[in-house]
C-alpha positions, 0 to 999 in steps of 0.5 A, a space after each residue: 127270172 132276173 133281167 140283166 142289162 146289156 151293159 151288165 152282160 157286156 161287162 161280164 163278157 169283156 174279160 173273155 173277149 179281151 184276150 181273143 181281141 189281143 190275139 186277133 189284133 196281133 194276127 192282123 196285117 197292114 191290109 184291111 179285113 172285112 168281117 160279116 156283120 152277123 159275126 160281131 153284134 158288139 165290136 171291140 177294138 183293143 190297144 196294141 198292149 191289150 190293156 185298153 179296149 173300146 166296144 161299139 154296140 147298138 143298144 135298143 134303149 140308147 142307140 149307137 153306143 160305146 164303152 171304154 174298158 181298161 185292164 178288164 174293167 169299164 171306165 165309167 158307163 156307156 157313152 152315146 154316138 149321134 148327130 142331129 142333122 137337117 138336109 135340104 131334101 128332107 122336110 124334118 131334121 133327122 137324127 143318126 145314132 138312134 136305131 142303128 144296124 151295124 154292118 161291115 167291119 174293117 180292121 187295120 193298124 198304124 205304127 209310125 214315129 215322127 219328130 215332136 217338139 215338146 216333152 220328148 223328141 219323138 212321138 209314136 203313133 201306134 194303134 189298132 183301127 176299127 171302121 164300122 159301116 152303119 145303116 139307119 132308116 131315113 138316113 144315108 149310110 155312114 161309118 164309125 172309125 175308132 182307134 185304140 191306143 195303149 193310153 186312149 180310145 177315140 172315135 169319129 163319125 164319117 158321113 159321105 159327101 152330100 150333093 147339098 149342104 148339111 146343117 149340123 143342129 146338134 151332136 148328141 154324143 155323150 161321155 159317161 164319166 166314172 166317179 172321182 174328182 174332176 179338174 176343170 177351167 173356171 172363169 166367172 164371166 162370159 169369157 169362160 167359153 170364148 178364150 179358155 182362160 179359166 183357172 183350173 179347179 177341182 170338184 166331184 164329177 157329180 157336181 159338174 152341172 151346178 159348180 159354175 155360176 156360168 152354167 153347166 157348159 165346161 171347156 175341154 180338157 176335163 181331167 178326172 182323178 179316178 177312184 182309189 188312185 187308179 189313174 186319170 181320165 182326160 176328155 177332149 177332141 182331136 183334129 178339129 177341122 171343117 166343124 165347130 169346136 166342142 164344149 162339154 155340157 154336164 147333163 147329170 148322172 156324170 154325163 157330158 154331151 157335146 155342145 157347140 157355140 152356134 146353139 140350136 141354129 147349128 152350122 153348115 157343112 159342105 161336102 163330106 162330114 167328118 166329126 173331130 175325134 172324140 177322145 178318152 185318154 187313160 193314164 196310169 200316172 202323171 208322166 203319161 199325161 205329160 208325155 202323151 201325144 194322143 191328140 197329135 197322133 189323131 191328126 194327119 201328117 203335114 201336107 207334103 206340098 204345103 210343107 215341102 220347105 220347112 226351113 223357116 220353122 224354128 222354135 225359140 224364146 222371146 222377149 216381149 215389151 208389151 207385158 211390162 211397158 206396152 208396145 213401144 216406138 220403133 226405136 224402143 222395140 229395137 232396144 228389145 232386139 238388143 235385149 234378145 241378143 244379149 240373152 241369146 234369144 231367138 225372137 222378139 214379139 211386137 204386140 198390139 199398138 205397132 200399127 199406130 206407128 207413123 209408117 207401120 209397115 216401113 218401120 216394121 221392115 226396118 226393125 226386121 233389117 236391124 234384128 237380122 244383124 243381131 240374129 233375132 227374128 221378129 213376130 208382130 201382133 194382129 187383131 183377128 177381127 180385122 182379117 177374119 172376113 172370109 170374102 175372096 178366100 180371106 182376102 184381108 188375111 191374105 193381104 196382111 200376111 203378104 205385108 208380113 212376109 214382105 216385111 221379113 217377119 218370122 211370123 205373126 200372133 193372131 189375137 181375139 178370135 174369142 170363140 170356136 164356131 165353125 166360121 172361126 175354126 175355118 179362119 184359123 186353119 186357113 190362116 195356118 195354110 196361108 201362113 205356110 204358103 208365105 213361110 210364116 209361123 203362126 201363134 193364136 191368142 184368145 181361142 179354144 184348146 188345141 186339138 193336135 193341129 201342130 202335127 198337120 201344120 208345123 208352122 202352128 207354134 203355140 196358142 194361148 187357150 190358157 189362163 196365163 201370167 198376164 192375169 197377174 196384172 189384171 183385176 181378175 188376178 193374180 194366179 194362184 199357185 195351185 193353178 200353175 201346179 195343175 196346168 202341166 197335167 190339164 191344159 198342157 196335156 193336150 198341147 203347148 200353151 202360150 202361158 208367157 212364164 216368169 213374172 218377177 215384178 208381179 209374181 202374185 202369191 208365188 216366189 221368184 223361184 216358183 216363177 222361174 220354174 214355170 218356164 221349165 214346167 210350162 214349156 212351149 216351142 214358142 216360149 215368151 218370157 213375160 219379164 222385162 228383159 232389162 230387169 233381168 239383165 240389169 237388176 242384181 237381184 235377178 242376176 242369179 237366174 240369168 244362167 238358167 234363162 239363157 240356157 232354157 230350152 223350148 223342147 225336150 228330149 225326155 221328161 220325167 214327172 217325179 214321184 210325189 207330184 200331185 195335180 194342183 199340189 206339189 209338182 216336180 219335173 225333170 226335163 233333159 235336153 242333150 246331156 243337161 237336166 233341168 229340174 223344176 219343183 213348185 208347191 201349189 198346195 196350202 201347206 209346206 211339202 217335202 221335195 219329190 223323189 229324185 228320178 232313179 236315173 239321175 245319179 247326182 254324183 255324176 253331175 255338177 250344176 246350180 240350184 236356185 231357191 227363194 229365201 224370201 218371196 222376191 229373191 233368188 239364192 244361187 247355190 253352185 255345188 259339186 255334191 249331192 247335198 243340194 237335194 235334201 229329201 227333208 227340205 220343205 217347200 213353202 206354199 207358192 215356193 219353187 226350186 230350180 236345179 240345172 245338172 250337167 255331167 261333170 266332164 262337161 263342166 269347165 274347171 
């Protein structure tokens, strides 16, 4: 007799169970249903469209497990769900997920929309929800909550509140990836896991344990190009709160285990323990990666009391002195307010160094008063290490934010967090709440990937966690074009990033039109332009780009990834704001590439506009046109080159 594995049996039965699950999901109402455990030894939750499912099961060999399937086929192998904990009332650590018994099951649905500031104007949060009660010997009962979306599966562990603090020593949860090429962020020094500023590269999934000189721990997200061009899998976490941030340890056999900054000593949880969502995103095409809102959907809506007034929250474009000239005197920073006004930008950022002014807070208040006369807001920088002490409910942070609000700042940039330990996560979230109480917007630098916080905290405008253009002025730089061409589908797939695009004086191996295109491709509600605004306004060679830079948006109504785009290669994107289309194309490959295919819905005969290209690396050529000749499908973009096209309906173009 041939002995079949549980995974084989599960795979064989999946096709027959999927249709049943779809019918069951459609029959469900918003109310919760309880199912006897004896009816469902393996429990399946299926996406609203029926194409994706996640199964939770108890395996004799691997314990509490899950399997994600897509279009009737498993994606990778089974994963594991587990935690190793230490409690004061137990003499030895105990691990949950080893010998589970699945208990009562409840099912629910969510279907809502909310405003979004990114690749599109509205996010849809639609999923089927599964909650399973689990029992194990020598452990308190707990629950697994899972959601199946049309483009992803996510689960989390919920433990009841404990009378005493619980120490999380390890999370034994695992993903088993499919074969394929995986994109990961690499930085060959100890900053790799502190600030997530790695260059995106790719390798075979099997190479992940050994590909990095820094060891087998990788930063999230990881993006796998599935075999046979079947799509993409992205692994990350969502709703990181009261917990440590997740890194991913490659342990061999295409398995990734959750890993923490704290190492074997772990971290302490008071009250109920709820892990962040462990997220597997599945996308048929690159447009899905760009337009997804999965991590945001897995976060709660804003607190109605904390955010009862959101009138102070406004996305916008920034000028920034620090990148080109370092922080200046109050008078020099006031000059940058004038530059912001000349460009029509909403903000100026005063970075590191302003605290050395003779009277810093008084001078900042005077700068804000002047900026208001120009209708420009001011953000100021702060080193997190000066205000991260949790004593007195973060008394130092409170004091700084009080001064910031008193000075009239629109918001603050908090830098050098340099990690994602639970203490650092607690600090970040407390700053967001304290900022909201004082009507301040927040930007973070030098920290971990986003996990959808901008939904729960609308004043969280952006964050770094990206290898941005400032690297072009550092010994590690410049950025390769391939990195820029990978970012829209990797780092930016999980949230906005403060990449600070457009660096004409230090473009590295790219052209000026490539640099300009990054302001459209790598968009953020907090959009800091790296280039010196005086150079943009007064240098005649840069003048052709001014029309695009002045009309540039920070969020979009619609985004289309053009056919022919590839991660790290040729990338073409069309973004619409109102009735105006912004088209950006860059070539991150090492060979000349033809233009991607223009989206069918953009009929060039209905538009007029401009096109910016680079005949030489450090130059712009501006073409104003009224016909379709601008889009030549036989045109080749050289490596590192780019093209920007802005299209306006003919009836809106002044004659």
